[in-house]
Each structure stands twice: as C-alpha cells, then as structure tokens.
MARVO-445129 format. One record per atom (N, C-alpha, C, O): chain; x, y, z; residue in one letter. Coordinates in steps of 0.2 Angstrom, whole numbers, plus 2048, in hexadecimal, padded with zeros to 3 digits. Example, Ala and Ser with C-alpha at 12.3 -4.5 7.8 and 13.67 -1.06 7.14 Angstrom:
BEGIN
A, 842, 7E4, 827, A
A, 83E, 7EA, 827, A
A, 842, 7F0, 827, A
A, 847, 7EF, 82A, A
A, 840, 7F5, 823, S
A, 844, 7FB, 824, S
A, 840, 800, 827, S
A, 843, 806, 828, S
% end
This chain:
BEGIN
A, 908, 758, 6F0, M
A, 90D, 756, 6EB, M
A, 90C, 74E, 6EA, M
A, 90A, 74A, 6EE, M
A, 90C, 74C, 6E4, T
A, 90B, 745, 6E2, T
A, 911, 741, 6E3, T
A, 917, 744, 6E4, T
A, 910, 73B, 6E3, K
A, 916, 736, 6E4, K
A, 91B, 737, 6DF, K
A, 921, 737, 6E0, K
A, 91A, 737, 6D8, P
A, 91F, 739, 6D3, P
A, 923, 73F, 6D4, P
A, 929, 740, 6D3, P
A, 91F, 744, 6D7, E
A, 923, 74B, 6D8, E
A, 927, 74A, 6DE, E
A, 92D, 74D, 6DE, E
A, 925, 747, 6E3, I
A, 92A, 745, 6E9, I
A, 930, 742, 6E7, I
A, 935, 744, 6E9, I
A, 92F, 73C, 6E3, I
A, 935, 739, 6E1, I
A, 939, 73D, 6DC, I
A, 940, 73D, 6DD, I
A, 937, 741, 6D8, Q
A, 93B, 745, 6D4, Q
A, 93E, 74A, 6D8, Q
A, 944, 74C, 6D6, Q
A, 93B, 74D, 6DD, N
A, 93E, 752, 6E1, N
A, 944, 74F, 6E5, N
A, 949, 752, 6E6, N
A, 943, 748, 6E7, L
A, 948, 745, 6EB, L
A, 94E, 744, 6E6, L
A, 954, 745, 6E8, L
A, 94D, 741, 6E0, I
A, 952, 740, 6DB, I
A, 956, 747, 6DA, I
A, 95C, 747, 6DA, I
A, 953, 74C, 6D9, N
A, 956, 753, 6D8, N
A, 95A, 755, 6DE, N
A, 960, 757, 6DD, N
A, 957, 754, 6E4, A
A, 95B, 756, 6EA, A
A, 961, 751, 6EB, A
A, 966, 754, 6ED, A
A, 961, 74B, 6EA, Y
A, 967, 747, 6EA, Y
A, 96C, 748, 6E5, Y
A, 972, 748, 6E7, Y
A, 96A, 74A, 6DF, A
A, 96E, 74C, 6DA, A
A, 972, 752, 6DC, A
A, 978, 752, 6DB, A
A, 96F, 757, 6DF, E
A, 972, 75D, 6E1, E
A, 977, 75C, 6E7, E
A, 97C, 75E, 6E7, E
A, 974, 758, 6EC, A
A, 978, 756, 6F2, A
A, 97F, 752, 6EF, A
A, 984, 754, 6F2, A
A, 97E, 74D, 6EB, Y
A, 984, 74A, 6E9, Y
A, 989, 74E, 6E5, Y
A, 98F, 74E, 6E6, Y
A, 986, 753, 6E1, Q
A, 98A, 757, 6DD, Q
A, 98E, 75C, 6E2, Q
A, 994, 75E, 6E1, Q
A, 98B, 75E, 6E7, N
A, 98E, 763, 6EC, N
A, 993, 75F, 6F0, N
A, 998, 762, 6F2, N
A, 993, 759, 6F0, L
A, 998, 755, 6F4, L
A, 99E, 753, 6EF, L
A, 9A3, 74F, 6F1, L
A, 99D, 755, 6E9, G
A, 9A3, 754, 6E4, G
A, 9A2, 74D, 6E0, G
A, 9A6, 74B, 6DC, G
A, 99C, 74A, 6E0, Y
A, 99A, 744, 6DD, Y
A, 996, 746, 6D7, Y
A, 994, 74C, 6D6, Y
A, 995, 741, 6D3, S
A, 990, 742, 6CD, S
A, 989, 743, 6CF, S
A, 987, 73F, 6D3, S
A, 986, 747, 6CC, S
A, 97F, 748, 6CD, S
A, 97B, 742, 6CB, S
A, 976, 740, 6CF, S
A, 97D, 73E, 6C6, L
A, 97A, 738, 6C4, L
A, 97A, 733, 6CA, L
A, 976, 72F, 6CB, L
A, 980, 733, 6CE, M
A, 981, 72E, 6D3, M
A, 97B, 730, 6D8, M
A, 978, 72B, 6DB, M
A, 97A, 736, 6DA, G
A, 974, 738, 6DF, G
A, 96E, 736, 6DC, G
A, 969, 734, 6E0, G
A, 96C, 737, 6D5, K
A, 966, 735, 6D2, K
A, 965, 72D, 6D3, K
A, 95F, 72B, 6D5, K
A, 96A, 729, 6D2, I
A, 969, 722, 6D2, I
A, 967, 720, 6D9, I
A, 963, 71C, 6DA, I
A, 96B, 723, 6DE, V
A, 96A, 721, 6E5, V
A, 963, 723, 6E7, V
A, 960, 71F, 6EA, V
A, 961, 729, 6E5, A
A, 95A, 72B, 6E7, A
A, 955, 726, 6E4, A
A, 950, 725, 6E8, A
A, 956, 725, 6DE, L
A, 951, 721, 6DB, L
A, 950, 71A, 6DE, L
A, 94B, 717, 6DF, L
A, 956, 717, 6E0, L
A, 956, 710, 6E3, L
A, 954, 710, 6EA, L
A, 951, 70C, 6EC, L
A, 955, 716, 6ED, I
A, 952, 717, 6F4, I
A, 94B, 717, 6F4, I
A, 947, 714, 6F8, I
A, 948, 71A, 6EF, A
A, 941, 71B, 6EE, A
A, 93D, 715, 6EB, A
A, 937, 714, 6EC, A
A, 941, 710, 6E9, S
A, 93E, 70A, 6E5, S
A, 93E, 704, 6EA, S
A, 943, 702, 6ED, S
A, 938, 702, 6EB, P
A, 937, 6FC, 6F0, P
A, 93A, 6F5, 6EC, P
A, 93B, 6F1, 6F0, P
A, 93A, 6F6, 6E6, E
A, 93D, 6F0, 6E2, E
A, 943, 6F1, 6DE, E
A, 944, 6F7, 6DD, E
A, 947, 6EC, 6DD, P
A, 94D, 6ED, 6D9, P
A, 94C, 6F0, 6D2, P
A, 946, 6EF, 6D0, P
A, 950, 6F4, 6CF, M
A, 94F, 6F6, 6C9, M
A, 955, 6F4, 6C4, M
A, 95A, 6F4, 6C6, M
A, 953, 6F3, 6BE, S
A, 958, 6F2, 6B9, S
A, 95B, 6F8, 6B6, S
A, 959, 6FE, 6B8, S
A, 961, 6F7, 6B3, L
A, 964, 6FD, 6B0, L
A, 960, 701, 6AB, L
A, 960, 707, 6AB, L
A, 95C, 6FD, 6A7, D
A, 957, 700, 6A3, D
A, 952, 704, 6A6, D
A, 950, 709, 6A4, D
A, 94F, 701, 6AC, E
A, 94A, 705, 6AF, E
A, 94D, 70B, 6B3, E
A, 94A, 711, 6B2, E
A, 953, 70B, 6B5, I
A, 956, 711, 6B8, I
A, 958, 716, 6B3, I
A, 956, 71C, 6B4, I
A, 95A, 714, 6AD, S
A, 95C, 718, 6A8, S
A, 955, 71C, 6A5, S
A, 955, 722, 6A4, S
A, 950, 718, 6A5, G
A, 949, 71A, 6A2, G
A, 947, 71F, 6A7, G
A, 944, 725, 6A5, G
A, 947, 71E, 6AE, E
A, 944, 722, 6B3, E
A, 948, 729, 6B3, E
A, 945, 72E, 6B4, E
A, 94F, 728, 6B2, L
A, 953, 72E, 6B3, L
A, 954, 732, 6AC, L
A, 957, 737, 6AB, L
A, 951, 72F, 6A7, Q
A, 952, 731, 6A0, Q
A, 959, 732, 69E, Q
A, 95B, 738, 69C, Q
A, 95D, 72D, 69F, M
A, 964, 72D, 69E, M
A, 966, 727, 69A, M
A, 962, 722, 69A, M
A, 96B, 728, 696, S
A, 96E, 722, 692, S
A, 970, 71D, 697, S
A, 973, 71E, 69D, S
A, 970, 716, 695, K
A, 972, 711, 699, K
A, 979, 711, 69B, K
A, 97B, 70E, 6A1, K
A, 97E, 713, 697, G
A, 985, 713, 698, G
A, 987, 716, 69E, G
A, 98A, 713, 6A3, G
A, 986, 71D, 69F, P
A, 987, 720, 6A5, P
A, 984, 71D, 6AB, P
A, 987, 71D, 6B1, P
A, 97E, 71B, 6AB, V
A, 97A, 718, 6B0, V
A, 97E, 712, 6B2, V
A, 97F, 711, 6B8, V
A, 980, 70E, 6AE, S
A, 984, 708, 6AF, S
A, 98A, 709, 6B3, S
A, 98C, 706, 6B8, S
A, 98E, 70E, 6B0, Q
A, 994, 710, 6B3, Q
A, 994, 712, 6BA, Q
A, 997, 711, 6BF, Q
A, 98F, 717, 6BB, I
A, 98E, 719, 6C2, I
A, 98B, 714, 6C7, I
A, 98D, 714, 6CD, I
A, 987, 710, 6C4, A
A, 984, 70A, 6C8, A
A, 98A, 706, 6CB, A
A, 98A, 703, 6D1, A
A, 98F, 705, 6C7, R
A, 995, 701, 6C8, R
A, 999, 704, 6CE, R
A, 99B, 701, 6D3, R
A, 999, 70B, 6CE, K
A, 99D, 70F, 6D3, K
A, 999, 70E, 6DA, K
A, 99C, 70E, 6DF, K
A, 992, 70F, 6D9, L
A, 98E, 70F, 6DF, L
A, 98F, 708, 6E2, L
A, 98F, 707, 6E8, L
A, 98F, 703, 6DE, K
A, 990, 6FC, 6E1, K
A, 997, 6FB, 6E4, K
A, 997, 6F8, 6E9, K
A, 99C, 6FE, 6E1, E
A, 9A3, 6FE, 6E4, E
A, 9A3, 701, 6EB, E
A, 9A6, 6FF, 6F0, E
A, 99F, 707, 6EC, H
A, 99E, 70A, 6F2, H
A, 999, 707, 6F7, H
A, 998, 70A, 6FC, H
A, 997, 701, 6F5, R
A, 992, 6FD, 6F9, R
A, 98B, 701, 6FB, R
A, 989, 701, 700, R
A, 989, 706, 6F6, L
A, 983, 709, 6F7, L
A, 97D, 706, 6F4, L
A, 977, 706, 6F6, L
A, 97F, 702, 6EE, I
A, 979, 6FE, 6EB, I
A, 97C, 6F7, 6EA, I
A, 982, 6F6, 6EA, I
A, 978, 6F3, 6E8, E
A, 97A, 6EC, 6E7, E
A, 976, 6E9, 6E1, E
A, 970, 6EB, 6E0, E
A, 979, 6E5, 6DE, K
A, 976, 6E1, 6D8, K
A, 972, 6DB, 6DB, K
A, 975, 6D8, 6E0, K
A, 96C, 6DA, 6D9, V
A, 968, 6D5, 6DB, V
A, 966, 6D1, 6D5, V
A, 965, 6D3, 6CF, V
A, 965, 6CA, 6D6, W
A, 963, 6C6, 6D1, W
A, 95B, 6C5, 6D2, W
A, 959, 6C4, 6D7, W
A, 958, 6C5, 6CC, I
A, 951, 6C4, 6CC, I
A, 950, 6BE, 6C8, I
A, 952, 6BD, 6C2, I
A, 94D, 6B9, 6CB, P
A, 94C, 6B2, 6C7, P
A, 949, 6B3, 6C0, P
A, 944, 6B7, 6C0, P
A, 94C, 6B0, 6BB, G
A, 949, 6B1, 6B5, G
A, 94B, 6B7, 6B1, G
A, 949, 6B8, 6AB, G
A, 94E, 6BB, 6B4, E
A, 950, 6C1, 6B0, E
A, 958, 6C1, 6AF, E
A, 95C, 6BE, 6B2, E
A, 95A, 6C4, 6A9, R
A, 961, 6C4, 6A7, R
A, 964, 6CB, 6A8, R
A, 96A, 6CB, 6A7, R
A, 960, 6D0, 6A9, K
A, 962, 6D6, 6AA, K
A, 965, 6D7, 6B2, K
A, 963, 6D3, 6B6, K
A, 969, 6DC, 6B2, D
A, 96C, 6DD, 6B9, D
A, 967, 6E2, 6BC, D
A, 965, 6E7, 6B9, D
A, 965, 6E0, 6C3, Y
A, 961, 6E5, 6C7, Y
A, 965, 6E7, 6CD, Y
A, 969, 6E4, 6CF, Y
A, 963, 6ED, 6CF, Y
A, 966, 6F0, 6D4, Y
A, 961, 6F3, 6DA, Y
A, 95B, 6F4, 6D8, Y
A, 963, 6F3, 6E0, R
A, 960, 6F7, 6E5, R
A, 964, 6FA, 6EA, R
A, 96A, 6F8, 6EA, R
A, 962, 6FF, 6EE, A
A, 966, 702, 6F3, A
A, 967, 6FC, 6F8, A
A, 963, 6F8, 6FA, A
A, 96D, 6FC, 6FB, V
A, 96F, 6F8, 700, V
A, 96B, 6F9, 706, V
A, 968, 6FE, 707, V
A, 96A, 6F4, 70A, E
A, 966, 6F4, 710, E
A, 967, 6FA, 715, E
A, 963, 6FE, 717, E
A, 96E, 6FB, 716, D
A, 970, 700, 71B, D
A, 973, 706, 717, D
A, 979, 708, 718, D
A, 970, 709, 712, I
A, 973, 70D, 70D, I
A, 976, 714, 711, I
A, 97B, 716, 70F, I
A, 972, 716, 716, F
A, 974, 71C, 719, F
A, 97A, 71B, 71E, F
A, 97E, 71F, 71E, F
A, 97A, 715, 721, G
A, 980, 713, 725, G
A, 986, 712, 721, G
A, 98B, 714, 723, G
A, 985, 70F, 71B, Q
A, 98B, 70E, 716, Q
A, 98D, 714, 714, Q
A, 993, 715, 713, Q
A, 989, 719, 712, A
A, 98B, 71F, 70F, A
A, 98F, 723, 715, A
A, 994, 726, 713, A
A, 98D, 722, 71B, F
A, 990, 726, 721, F
A, 997, 722, 722, F
A, 99C, 726, 723, F
A, 997, 71C, 721, A
A, 99E, 718, 722, A
A, 9A3, 71A, 71C, A
A, 9A9, 71B, 71D, A
A, 9A0, 71B, 716, N
A, 9A4, 71E, 711, N
A, 9A7, 725, 712, N
A, 9AD, 726, 711, N
A, 9A3, 729, 715, Y
A, 9A5, 730, 717, Y
A, 9AA, 72F, 71C, Y
A, 9AF, 733, 71C, Y
A, 9A9, 72B, 721, A
A, 9AE, 72A, 727, A
A, 9B4, 728, 724, A
A, 9BA, 72A, 727, A
A, 9B4, 724, 71F, S
A, 9BB, 721, 71C, S
A, 9BE, 727, 719, S
A, 9C5, 727, 71A, S
A, 9BB, 72B, 716, S
A, 9BF, 731, 713, S
A, 9C1, 736, 718, S
A, 9C7, 739, 717, S
A, 9BE, 736, 71E, M
A, 9C1, 73A, 724, M
A, 9C7, 737, 726, M
A, 9CC, 73A, 729, M
A, 9C7, 730, 726, R
A, 9CE, 72D, 729, R
A, 9D3, 72E, 724, R
A, 9D9, 72F, 726, R
A, 9D2, 72F, 71E, R
A, 9D7, 731, 719, R
A, 9DA, 738, 71B, R
A, 9E0, 739, 71A, R
A, 9D6, 73C, 71D, N
A, 9D8, 743, 71F, N
A, 9DC, 742, 725, N
A, 9E1, 746, 726, N
A, 9DB, 73E, 72A, Q
A, 9DF, 73D, 730, Q
A, 9E6, 73B, 72E, Q
A, 9EB, 73D, 730, Q
A, 9E6, 736, 729, R
A, 9EC, 733, 727, R
A, 9F0, 739, 723, R
A, 9F7, 739, 724, R
A, 9ED, 73D, 71F, L
A, 9F1, 743, 71C, L
A, 9F4, 747, 722, L
A, 9F9, 749, 721, L
A, 9F0, 749, 727, G
A, 9F2, 74D, 72C, G
A, 9F9, 74A, 72F, G
A, 9FE, 74D, 730, G
A, 9F8, 744, 731, E
A, 9FE, 740, 734, E
A, A04, 740, 72F, E
A, A09, 741, 731, E
A, A03, 73E, 729, E
A, A08, 73E, 724, E
A, A0C, 745, 723, E
A, A12, 745, 723, E
A, A08, 74A, 722, F
A, A0B, 751, 721, F
A, A0E, 754, 728, F
A, A12, 758, 728, F
A, A0B, 752, 72E, E
A, A0E, 754, 734, E
A, A15, 751, 734, E
A, A1A, 754, 736, E
A, A16, 74A, 733, Q
A, A1C, 747, 733, Q
A, A21, 74A, 72E, Q
A, A27, 74B, 72F, Q
A, A1F, 74B, 728, L
A, A23, 74E, 723, L
A, A26, 755, 725, L
A, A2B, 757, 724, L
A, A21, 759, 728, S
A, A23, 760, 72A, S
A, A28, 760, 72F, S
A, A2D, 764, 72F, S
A, A27, 75B, 734, K
A, A2C, 75A, 73A, K
A, A33, 758, 737, K
A, A38, 759, 73A, K
A, A33, 754, 731, A
A, A39, 751, 72F, A
A, A3D, 756, 72B, A
A, A43, 755, 729, A
A, A3B, 75C, 729, V
A, A3E, 761, 725, V
A, A45, 763, 72A, V
A, A44, 765, 72F, V
A, A4B, 762, 727, P
A, A51, 763, 72B, P
A, A51, 76B, 72E, P
A, A53, 76B, 733, P
A, A50, 76F, 72A, A
A, A50, 776, 72C, A
A, A49, 779, 72E, A
A, A46, 77C, 72A, A
A, A48, 778, 734, Q
A, A41, 77A, 737, Q
A, A41, 782, 737, Q
A, A45, 785, 73A, Q
A, A3B, 784, 734, D
A, A3A, 78B, 735, D
A, A33, 78C, 737, D
A, A2F, 788, 739, D
A, A31, 793, 737, E
A, A2A, 794, 73A, E
A, A25, 791, 736, E
A, A20, 78E, 739, E
A, A25, 790, 72F, Q
A, A20, 78D, 72B, Q
A, A20, 786, 72C, Q
A, A1A, 783, 72D, Q
A, A25, 782, 72C, T
A, A25, 77B, 72D, T
A, A23, 779, 734, T
A, A1F, 774, 735, T
A, A24, 77D, 739, R
A, A22, 77C, 740, R
A, A1A, 77D, 740, R
A, A16, 779, 743, R
A, A18, 783, 73D, H
A, A11, 784, 73C, H
A, A0D, 77F, 739, H
A, A08, 77C, 73B, H
A, A10, 77C, 733, L
A, A0D, 777, 72F, L
A, A0C, 771, 733, L
A, A07, 76D, 733, L
A, A12, 76F, 737, A
A, A11, 769, 73B, A
A, A0C, 769, 740, A
A, A08, 765, 742, A
A, A0B, 76F, 743, T
A, A06, 770, 748, T
A, 9FF, 770, 745, T
A, 9FB, 76C, 748, T
A, 9FE, 773, 740, R
A, 9F7, 772, 73C, R
A, 9F6, 76B, 73A, R
A, 9F0, 769, 73B, R
A, 9FB, 768, 738, M
A, 9FA, 761, 736, M
A, 9F8, 75C, 73C, M
A, 9F4, 758, 73B, M
A, 9FB, 75E, 741, N
A, 9FA, 75A, 748, N
A, 9F3, 75B, 74A, N
A, 9EF, 757, 74C, N
A, 9F1, 762, 749, E
A, 9EA, 764, 74B, E
A, 9E5, 760, 746, E
A, 9E0, 75D, 748, E
A, 9E7, 760, 740, M
A, 9E2, 75C, 73B, M
A, 9E2, 755, 73D, M
A, 9DC, 752, 73D, M
A, 9E7, 752, 73E, K
A, 9E7, 74A, 740, K
A, 9E3, 749, 746, K
A, 9DF, 745, 746, K
A, 9E4, 74D, 74B, L
A, 9E0, 74D, 751, L
A, 9D9, 74E, 750, L
A, 9D4, 74A, 753, L
A, 9D7, 753, 74C, F
A, 9D0, 754, 74B, F
A, 9CD, 74E, 747, F
A, 9C7, 74C, 749, F
A, 9D0, 74B, 742, Y
A, 9CD, 746, 73F, Y
A, 9CD, 73F, 743, Y
A, 9C9, 73B, 742, Y
A, 9D2, 73E, 747, E
A, 9D2, 739, 74C, E
A, 9CC, 739, 750, E
A, 9C8, 734, 751, E
A, 9CA, 73F, 753, M
A, 9C5, 740, 757, M
A, 9BE, 73F, 753, M
A, 9B9, 73C, 756, M
A, 9BE, 741, 74D, M
A, 9B8, 740, 749, M
A, 9B7, 739, 747, M
A, 9B1, 737, 747, M
A, 9BD, 735, 746, D
A, 9BC, 72E, 745, D
A, 9B9, 72A, 74B, D
A, 9B5, 726, 74A, D
A, 9BB, 72C, 751, E
A, 9B9, 729, 757, E
A, 9B1, 72A, 757, E
A, 9AD, 726, 758, E
A, 9AF, 730, 756, S
A, 9A8, 732, 756, S
A, 9A4, 72E, 751, S
A, 99F, 72C, 752, S
A, 9A7, 72E, 74B, N
A, 9A4, 72B, 745, N
A, 9A3, 724, 746, N
A, 99D, 721, 745, N
A, 9A8, 720, 749, R
A, 9A7, 719, 74A, R
A, 9A2, 718, 750, R
A, 99E, 713, 74F, R
A, 9A2, 71C, 755, A
A, 99D, 71B, 75A, A
A, 996, 71C, 757, A
A, 991, 719, 759, A
A, 995, 722, 753, F
A, 98E, 723, 750, F
A, 98C, 71D, 74C, F
A, 986, 71B, 74C, F
A, 990, 71B, 747, L
A, 98F, 715, 743, L
A, 98D, 70F, 747, L
A, 988, 70C, 745, L
A, 991, 70E, 74C, Q
A, 98F, 708, 750, Q
A, 988, 708, 753, Q
A, 984, 704, 753, Q
A, 987, 70E, 756, N
A, 980, 70F, 759, N
A, 97B, 70F, 754, N
A, 976, 70C, 755, N
A, 97C, 712, 74E, W
A, 977, 711, 749, W
A, 975, 70A, 747, W
A, 970, 708, 747, W
A, 97B, 706, 746, R
A, 97A, 6FF, 744, R
A, 977, 6FA, 749, R
A, 974, 6F6, 748, R
A, 979, 6FC, 74F, D
A, 977, 6F7, 755, D
A, 970, 6F9, 758, D
A, 96D, 6F5, 75A, D
A, 96F, 700, 758, N
A, 969, 702, 75C, N
A, 963, 705, 757, N
A, 95D, 703, 759, N
A, 965, 709, 753, V
A, 960, 70C, 74F, V
A, 95D, 708, 749, V
A, 957, 707, 748, V
A, 962, 706, 745, K
A, 960, 703, 73E, K
A, 95C, 6FD, 740, K
A, 957, 6FC, 73C, K
A, 95D, 6F8, 745, P
A, 959, 6F2, 746, P
A, 952, 6F4, 748, P
A, 94D, 6F1, 746, P
A, 951, 6FA, 74B, G
A, 94A, 6FC, 74D, G
A, 946, 6FE, 747, G
A, 940, 6FD, 747, G
A, 94A, 701, 742, L
A, 946, 703, 73C, L
A, 944, 6FD, 738, L
A, 93F, 6FD, 735, L
A, 948, 6F8, 738, E
A, 947, 6F2, 734, E
A, 941, 6EF, 737, E
A, 93D, 6EC, 734, E
A, 940, 6EF, 73E, E
A, 93B, 6EC, 741, E
A, 934, 6EF, 73F, E
A, 92F, 6EC, 73E, E
A, 934, 6F6, 73F, L
A, 92E, 6FA, 73D, L
A, 92C, 6F8, 736, L
A, 927, 6F8, 734, L
A, 931, 6F7, 731, Q
A, 930, 6F6, 72A, Q
A, 92D, 6EF, 729, Q
A, 929, 6EE, 725, Q
A, 92E, 6EA, 72E, D
A, 92C, 6E4, 72D, D
A, 925, 6E3, 730, D
A, 921, 6DE, 72E, D
A, 922, 6E8, 734, E
A, 91B, 6E8, 736, E
A, 916, 6E9, 730, E
A, 918, 6ED, 72C, E
A, 910, 6E6, 731, P
A, 90B, 6E7, 72B, P
A, 909, 6EE, 72B, P
A, 909, 6F2, 730, P
A, 907, 6F0, 725, A
A, 905, 6F7, 724, A
A, 8FF, 6F9, 729, A
A, 8FB, 6F4, 72A, A
A, 8FF, 6FF, 72C, G
A, 8FA, 700, 731, G
A, 8FB, 6FF, 738, G
A, 8F8, 701, 73C, G
A, 900, 6FA, 739, K
A, 902, 6F8, 740, K
A, 908, 6FC, 743, K
A, 909, 6FC, 749, K
A, 90B, 700, 73F, Q
A, 911, 704, 741, Q
A, 90F, 70A, 746, Q
A, 909, 70D, 745, Q
A, 912, 70B, 74B, S
A, 911, 710, 750, S
A, 915, 716, 74F, S
A, 914, 71B, 753, S
% end
C-alpha cells in the first residue's frame, strides 16, 4: 500500500469512527489528516486535501480547537491560520471522553435524588432510584479508573514515546 493510500484509509477510518460516536465525519477526517501531517496545515490545505469547502472545515476546526484536540499555530511571515494536532491528542481525546462519563455520573445522582423525593413512593420510583444509584456508582468507579489511566499515560507512557521521537532516525530500538 502506498503512503497516500494509507493516509486516505486513515482518514476514512477516522471519519467512520467519529460518525459512530455521534460526531461529524468531517471532524474525524480533519483529526486524521492532522495526525498524519508532520507540519501544521492551513485551512486551505486541509480543505484541498479533503476536497471540502473552506467554510465547514473552518467551523469544524473551531470545534476541535474548543475540545483541545487541535491547536492554531503561528507561522512566521504567514497571514493564514495553521493548525496541528495537539501534542497529547490521544490523552486529550480520552480526557474529553472521561468528562462525558462524569456527566453520566451526575445524571445518575440527580435522578436518584429526584426519584427518592417523590412523595408517594411506589415500586417504579423505588426501582428508578435503585437503578440511578447503580448508574451513579458505575460512573464513579469508571471515573476513578479513567483518572488513574490518564495519569499513568501522561506520567509514564507518553514521556517515553516523546523520547523515542526525539532520537535520530535509525537509532530507535
């Protein structure tokens, strides 16, 4: 497989993955393209590579920047905006995911309390309160695991990868 075919397959795979998660397929395409690019890319370059108009690309780039998955970079002598994937894009994507799981935890807690506060408790409200307690506990435990995982990634694994990337070509083991 050629390099352009590999990159195109990556872009397609990310587009599908993002769409399966409920996000825009264009969001996945931009992330994949910037992950594959060793240099920052302008919106014009991104639009050209993806064969998309600049408007939607600019709009999605703004959202990705808000989610801290990509960052705008300044290129001396250039007036265009350039973007690249953030250094710890995978850790940041996981942190974003973990944040959404904390929202689920809060939902469980909120609806458990609301269910328990219903004046006339019946089988359904007791059942709902029990299930919402289960939801809250599940996501609390998930949050503890997610935080430990992310801390381990950022403290132990990611720094080792950066050291390997800094070695001259041919010297990596």
